[in-house]
C-alpha positions as CSV (number, residue, x, y, z in Angstrom):
1,M,0.0,0.0,0.0
2,L,2.8,2.4,0.8
3,E,4.3,1.9,-2.6
4,K,0.9,2.7,-4.2
5,I,0.6,5.9,-2.2
6,Y,4.0,7.0,-3.3
7,E,3.1,6.4,-6.9
8,E,-0.1,8.4,-6.6
9,L,1.7,11.3,-4.9
10,Y,4.6,11.4,-7.3
11,N,2.2,11.4,-10.3
12,A,0.3,14.2,-8.7
13,Y,3.2,16.4,-7.6
14,G,6.3,15.2,-9.3
15,P,9.8,15.5,-7.7
16,Q,10.1,17.9,-4.8
17,D,13.9,18.5,-4.8
18,W,14.0,18.5,-1.1
19,W,15.9,19.5,1.1
20,P,16.3,23.1,-0.2
21,A,19.9,23.9,0.8
22,D,23.2,24.7,-0.9
23,E,25.3,22.1,1.0
24,P,25.0,19.5,3.8
25,F,25.9,21.8,6.7
26,E,23.0,24.1,5.8
27,V,20.8,21.1,5.8
28,V,21.9,20.3,9.4
29,V,21.3,23.8,10.5
30,G,17.9,23.9,8.8
31,A,16.9,20.6,10.4
32,I,17.5,22.0,13.9
33,L,15.9,25.4,13.2
34,T,12.7,24.0,11.7
35,Q,11.7,22.4,15.0
36,N,8.2,23.8,15.9
37,V,8.2,26.4,13.2
38,S,7.2,26.8,9.5
39,W,9.9,26.5,6.9
40,S,9.3,30.1,5.7
41,N,10.7,31.3,9.1
42,V,13.7,29.1,8.7
43,I,14.4,30.7,5.3
44,K,14.6,34.1,7.0
45,A,17.0,32.8,9.6
46,I,19.2,31.1,7.0
47,R,19.3,34.3,5.1
48,N,20.4,36.2,8.2
49,L,23.2,33.7,8.8
50,K,24.4,34.0,5.2
51,E,24.3,37.8,5.3
52,R,26.6,37.7,8.3
53,D,28.7,35.1,6.6
54,V,28.5,32.6,9.5
55,L,26.6,29.7,7.9
56,S,29.6,27.4,8.3
57,F,31.2,25.4,11.0
58,E,33.9,28.0,11.8
59,G,31.5,30.9,11.4
60,M,28.9,29.5,13.9
61,K,31.6,28.2,16.2
62,N,33.2,31.6,16.6
63,I,30.0,33.8,16.9
64,P,28.8,34.2,20.5
65,T,25.7,32.2,21.4
66,E,23.7,35.4,22.1
67,E,24.5,36.9,18.7
68,L,23.6,33.6,17.0
69,A,20.3,33.6,18.8
70,L,19.4,37.0,17.4
71,L,20.2,35.9,13.9
72,I,17.9,32.9,14.1
73,K,15.2,34.8,15.9
74,P,12.6,34.3,13.1
75,T,12.5,30.6,14.0
76,G,11.1,31.1,17.5
77,Y,12.6,29.6,20.7
78,Y,15.8,31.2,19.3
79,N,17.8,31.1,22.6
80,S,17.2,27.4,22.9
81,K,17.9,26.7,19.3
82,A,21.2,28.7,19.4
83,K,22.3,26.4,22.3
84,K,21.2,23.4,20.2
85,L,23.3,24.5,17.3
86,K,26.3,25.1,19.5
87,A,25.8,21.6,21.0
88,F,25.9,20.1,17.6
89,L,29.0,22.1,16.7
90,S,30.8,20.8,19.8
91,Y,29.8,17.2,18.8
92,L,30.9,17.7,15.2
93,E,34.2,19.1,16.3
94,E,35.2,15.6,17.5
95,Y,35.0,14.4,13.9
96,G,36.5,17.4,12.2
97,S,34.0,17.5,9.4
98,L,30.6,16.3,8.2
99,E,32.4,14.1,5.7
100,N,34.1,12.2,8.6
101,L,30.9,12.1,10.6
102,F,28.9,10.6,7.7
103,R,31.4,7.7,7.4
104,K,29.9,6.2,10.5
105,P,27.4,3.3,10.2
106,L,23.8,4.4,10.2
107,E,22.6,2.9,13.5
108,S,25.5,4.0,15.6
109,L,25.5,7.5,14.2
110,R,21.7,7.8,14.7
111,T,22.2,6.9,18.4
112,E,25.0,9.4,18.8
113,L,23.0,12.2,17.2
114,Q,20.0,11.6,19.5
115,N,22.4,12.0,22.4
116,V,23.3,15.5,21.3
117,Y,21.3,18.2,23.1
118,G,18.2,19.2,21.2
119,I,18.3,16.5,18.6
120,G,15.4,14.0,18.7
121,P,14.5,11.2,16.3
122,E,12.9,13.4,13.7
123,T,15.8,15.9,13.6
124,A,18.4,13.1,13.7
125,D,16.7,11.3,10.7
126,A,16.4,14.5,8.7
127,I,20.1,15.1,9.2
128,L,20.9,11.5,8.2
129,C,18.6,11.3,5.2
130,Y,19.0,14.8,3.7
131,A,22.6,15.7,4.7
132,G,24.2,12.3,5.1
133,E,22.2,10.5,2.4
134,Y,21.5,7.5,4.6
135,P,18.5,5.3,3.7
136,V,16.2,6.4,6.6
137,M,12.6,7.6,6.4
138,V,11.8,10.7,8.3
139,I,8.6,10.6,10.2
140,D,6.6,13.6,11.3
141,A,3.2,14.7,12.4
142,Y,2.2,15.1,8.7
143,T,3.0,11.5,8.0
144,I,1.0,10.2,11.0
145,R,-1.9,12.5,10.1
146,I,-2.2,11.2,6.6
147,L,-1.6,7.5,7.2
148,S,-3.9,7.4,10.2
149,R,-6.7,9.0,8.2
150,M,-6.1,6.3,5.6
151,G,-6.4,3.6,8.3
152,I,-2.9,2.3,7.7
153,I,-1.7,3.2,11.2
154,D,-3.2,4.1,14.5
155,V,-3.2,7.8,15.2
156,K,-1.3,7.1,18.5
157,A,1.4,5.0,16.7
158,N,4.8,6.1,17.9
159,Y,7.7,7.3,15.7
160,H,9.6,4.0,15.7
161,E,6.5,2.0,14.8
162,V,5.7,4.2,11.8
163,Q,9.3,4.3,10.6
164,E,9.6,0.5,10.8
165,L,6.5,0.2,8.6
166,F,8.2,2.2,5.9
167,H,11.6,0.4,6.3
168,R,9.8,-3.0,6.2
169,E,7.6,-2.4,3.2
170,L,9.9,-0.2,1.0
171,A,13.4,-0.9,-0.2
172,G,16.1,1.0,1.7
173,D,16.6,3.6,-0.9
174,T,17.7,7.0,0.2
175,Q,16.1,8.9,-2.7
176,L,12.8,7.1,-2.3
177,Y,12.6,8.0,1.4
178,N,13.7,11.6,0.6
179,E,11.0,12.0,-2.0
180,Y,8.3,10.2,0.0
181,H,8.7,12.4,3.0
182,A,8.7,15.6,0.9
183,L,5.5,14.5,-0.9
184,L,3.7,13.7,2.3
185,T,4.7,17.1,3.7
186,R,3.3,18.8,0.6
187,L,0.0,16.9,0.7
188,A,-0.4,17.7,4.4
189,K,0.3,21.4,3.9
190,E,-1.8,21.9,0.9
191,V,-4.7,19.3,1.0
192,C,-4.8,17.0,4.0
193,L,-5.1,19.9,6.5
194,K,-5.3,19.4,10.2
195,K,-8.8,21.0,10.2
196,K,-11.2,20.9,7.2
197,P,-9.1,18.8,4.8
198,L,-9.7,19.5,1.1
199,C,-10.6,15.9,0.3
200,A,-12.0,16.7,-3.2
201,S,-8.5,17.8,-4.2
202,C,-6.7,14.8,-2.7
203,S,-5.0,12.3,-5.0
204,L,-5.4,9.7,-2.2
205,V,-9.1,10.2,-1.6
206,Q,-10.0,6.8,-2.9
207,Y,-7.9,5.2,-0.1
208,C,-9.0,7.4,2.7
209,K,-11.1,6.2,5.6
210,Q,-11.9,9.6,7.1
211,I,-13.1,11.8,4.3
212,G,-14.0,15.2,5.5
213,V,-12.8,14.6,9.0
214,E,-12.2,17.7,11.1
């Protein structure tokens, strides 16, 4: 069923070219900044960092935490997120570069990332999939909303359970997981809304169990 859903979404929307970033380090920064905020706000913060020429390991390492917080203010919770970015930089410094970091095996690296302050399963997997190009499916509230409405998962299913479903039913292909997550995100933002979903416009309506749910 998951493969059929992917085909329907891809036919409806085409490739999403996600994650929108110039290089892997920017992906990591964006993955941390996008926690609990819309992507449009992250774009503003990324722009601020680029204008100050600090969107790099050295640049963010050398800027005081208080100044970094002001640059990422559009993302909300900016003091906390500045500390999270600094925590990741301290962790990354042990490896010297993202290239070295991404030489580690998936499972051990995933565990390490989740032990870094401010990085939970979703953020860790976004870093792994979009920056490190590991074959891992990112699960978020959008994914759970769509699949639960279709009756594929329980609305209370946890992150690990939903991710295991994808890993079990779909080949471990990085590009597939990348595209699938982006397509689900687009559907949730434009059609499968949290309240008053636009079911008549949904490419998956024939599979849905909760048409018109509010």
